[in-house]
C-alpha positions as MATLAB code, in Angstrom:
seq = 'MRGMDTKDRIMYVAMDLISAKGFRAVTIKEVAAGAGVSEMTVFRKFTSKKNMLMEAFDRFSVSFPFQEVFHDQLTGNPDIDLMNICKAHYKHLEHNRRLMNIFLKEDNNIPELRAKIRQFPVEMKKHLIAYFEQMQKDGKLPKDNAELQYNSFSTVAVGQFWWRMFINDNPAEQVLDSDVNTVLEYSVRAFLHGLKAQ';
ca = [
       1.425  -19.350    9.818;
      -0.099  -22.819    9.846;
       0.583  -24.587    6.571;
       3.550  -22.393    5.640;
       6.824  -23.982    4.693;
       9.905  -23.217    6.797;
      11.216  -20.420    4.602;
       7.867  -18.617    4.444;
       7.423  -18.992    8.190;
      10.824  -17.404    8.848;
      10.056  -14.480    6.501;
       6.596  -13.968    7.990;
       7.990  -13.791   11.528;
      10.823  -11.521   10.402;
       8.364   -9.077    8.832;
       6.224   -8.975   11.969;
       9.239   -8.320   14.188;
      10.856   -5.753   11.874;
       7.541   -3.946   11.412;
       7.196   -3.646   15.197;
      10.808   -3.059   16.264;
      12.810   -1.959   13.241;
      15.425   -3.780   11.173;
      18.464   -3.124   13.363;
      16.703   -4.051   16.603;
      15.629   -7.501   15.417;
      18.088  -10.374   15.803;
      18.340  -13.637   13.900;
      17.918  -15.361   17.269;
      14.506  -13.701   17.738;
      13.415  -14.607   14.210;
      14.499  -18.219   14.665;
      12.666  -18.505   17.996;
       9.491  -16.996   16.541;
       9.584  -19.336   13.562;
      10.395  -22.380   15.705;
      13.687  -23.130   13.957;
      17.385  -22.908   14.785;
      19.531  -19.900   13.952;
      21.528  -22.161   11.633;
      18.361  -22.903    9.658;
      17.731  -19.183    9.206;
      21.293  -18.646    7.956;
      21.006  -21.644    5.610;
      17.806  -20.261    4.071;
      19.073  -16.669    3.846;
      22.625  -15.422    3.551;
      21.859  -12.285    5.597;
      19.136  -10.492    7.517;
      18.861   -7.949    4.695;
      18.357  -10.669    2.079;
      15.699  -12.197    4.304;
      13.827   -8.875    4.448;
      14.067   -8.259    0.699;
      12.807  -11.765   -0.067;
       9.975  -11.285    2.434;
       9.000   -8.066    0.667;
       8.762   -9.903   -2.636;
       6.961  -12.890   -1.140;
       4.316  -11.148    0.970;
       3.613   -7.898   -0.835;
       0.134   -7.863   -2.366;
       0.107   -6.660   -5.969;
      -2.438   -4.081   -7.086;
      -4.929   -5.563   -9.601;
      -4.307   -2.974  -12.350;
      -5.899   -5.064  -15.119;
      -9.045   -5.662  -13.083;
      -9.448   -2.103  -11.755;
      -8.399   -0.087  -14.813;
      -9.751   -2.315  -17.566;
     -12.214   -5.016  -16.538;
     -14.216   -2.895  -14.061;
     -14.182    0.496  -15.797;
     -17.629    1.818  -16.717;
     -16.717    5.153  -18.316;
     -18.620    6.912  -15.536;
     -16.134    8.890  -13.375;
     -18.515    8.823  -10.381;
     -18.413    5.020  -10.319;
     -14.896    4.449  -11.624;
     -13.092    6.849   -9.295;
     -14.985    5.483   -6.293;
     -13.907    1.939   -7.196;
     -10.311    2.996   -7.894;
     -10.079    4.896   -4.602;
     -11.410    1.971   -2.559;
      -9.119   -0.487   -4.354;
      -6.157    1.833   -3.715;
      -6.936    2.052   -0.002;
      -7.474   -1.728    0.236;
      -4.103   -2.311   -1.423;
      -2.342   -0.077    1.114;
      -4.106   -1.845    4.003;
      -3.071   -5.271    2.686;
       0.528   -4.045    2.633;
       0.430   -2.295    6.006;
       3.383   -4.203    7.510;
       5.479   -3.525    4.424;
       4.632    0.177    4.487;
       5.527    0.363    8.163;
       8.897   -1.288    7.509;
       9.532    1.054    4.597;
       8.905    4.107    6.765;
      11.266    2.881    9.444;
      14.014    1.630    7.158;
      13.921    3.843    4.062;
      17.194    5.570    4.986;
      18.903    2.342    6.094;
      17.891    0.106    3.181;
      17.524    2.167   -0.022;
      16.586   -0.960   -2.014;
      13.202   -0.845   -0.279;
      12.429    2.502   -1.905;
      12.849    1.009   -5.379;
      10.439   -1.818   -4.526;
       7.829    0.453   -2.925;
       8.090    3.066   -5.689;
       6.977    0.636   -8.409;
       3.336    0.817   -7.272;
       2.821    4.624   -7.183;
       4.633    5.025  -10.525;
       2.276    2.509  -12.138;
      -0.765    4.015  -10.396;
       0.173    7.485  -11.651;
       0.460    6.243  -15.226;
      -2.968    4.566  -15.132;
      -4.752    7.437  -13.397;
      -3.355   10.132  -15.691;
      -4.410    8.046  -18.705;
      -7.890    7.680  -17.176;
      -8.280   11.425  -16.504;
      -7.072   12.265  -20.022;
      -9.568    9.812  -21.536;
     -12.449   11.189  -19.460;
     -11.539   14.722  -20.566;
     -11.368   13.600  -24.204;
     -14.810   11.944  -23.858;
     -16.251   15.138  -22.344;
     -17.032   13.452  -19.008;
     -14.624   15.640  -17.028;
     -13.627   19.238  -17.741;
     -10.316   19.740  -19.534;
      -7.584   20.372  -17.001;
      -4.099   19.269  -15.978;
      -4.397   15.460  -15.646;
      -1.264   15.228  -13.511;
      -2.692   17.694  -10.984;
      -5.937   15.731  -10.990;
      -3.956   12.574  -10.261;
      -2.047   14.246   -7.413;
      -5.205   15.572   -5.813;
      -7.202   12.361   -6.227;
      -4.481   10.005   -4.981;
      -4.225   11.846   -1.674;
      -7.715   10.630   -0.744;
      -6.751    6.956   -0.288;
      -3.130    7.603    0.687;
      -4.079   10.309    3.207;
      -6.710    8.153    4.882;
      -4.324    5.207    5.070;
      -1.468    7.119    6.725;
      -3.790    9.052    9.003;
      -5.458    5.897   10.240;
      -2.159    4.039   10.525;
      -0.456    6.647   12.672;
      -3.196    8.590   14.417;
      -6.018    6.082   14.671;
      -4.097    2.878   15.399;
      -4.941    2.750   19.105;
      -8.642    1.815   19.562;
      -8.674    3.582   22.941;
      -7.645    6.885   21.338;
      -9.724    6.991   18.164;
      -9.502   10.334   16.390;
     -11.357    9.308   13.235;
     -14.800    8.053   14.181;
     -16.183    7.659   10.658;
     -16.030    4.368    8.779;
     -13.256    4.500    6.173;
     -15.594    3.664    3.273;
     -17.889    6.519    4.263;
     -14.934    8.923    4.308;
     -13.580    7.666    0.967;
     -17.007    7.987   -0.670;
     -17.503   11.502    0.673;
     -14.003   12.564   -0.383;
     -14.383   11.231   -3.927;
     -17.762   12.976   -4.294;
     -16.197   16.237   -3.051;
     -13.259   15.793   -5.460;
     -15.596   15.259   -8.426;
     -17.845   18.131   -7.376;
     -14.803   20.409   -7.353;
     -13.704   19.256  -10.812;
     -17.141   19.621  -12.361;
     -17.692   23.055  -10.793;
     -14.774   24.539  -12.745;
];
């Protein structure tokens, strides 16, 4: 938090606390103490706890580099492209771990979070379906339902992220021993092998 201005510091602390304890359990007093400011300062910067959380979501969420991943880095080789896309997808989820944790806890309490979170998978779906359709058109993947290919492929990164977040979070109770990159690489190879075997 060193170098952050007061408003960013308050939002950063709020996200940490809400991610750990949940929105309702966290008080403005706790946030103020963690940020080293008075409660009055928190209220001056934000009109409510909910506004503080929504602003924090916008401020600290890491955007997915769609232009870089789906345009600049594409090679036209599904073996390379899908590996890169999968790893970038997983990295994006990891960067937004606190936000995803808050979303899971507060989805029913703060429906506005769903709209913010949903923007990424909607955009990812659009890009991946377009990629699968292009690869089919170019004869590099067998013709099939591109939406089903998207659904199957996207579960690789998303599945590993949630599994490791919930099941593998305690180092003393590791269930998944394999390095995440090794698992992602194996899973993408298996996915492509299944597609090409049709």
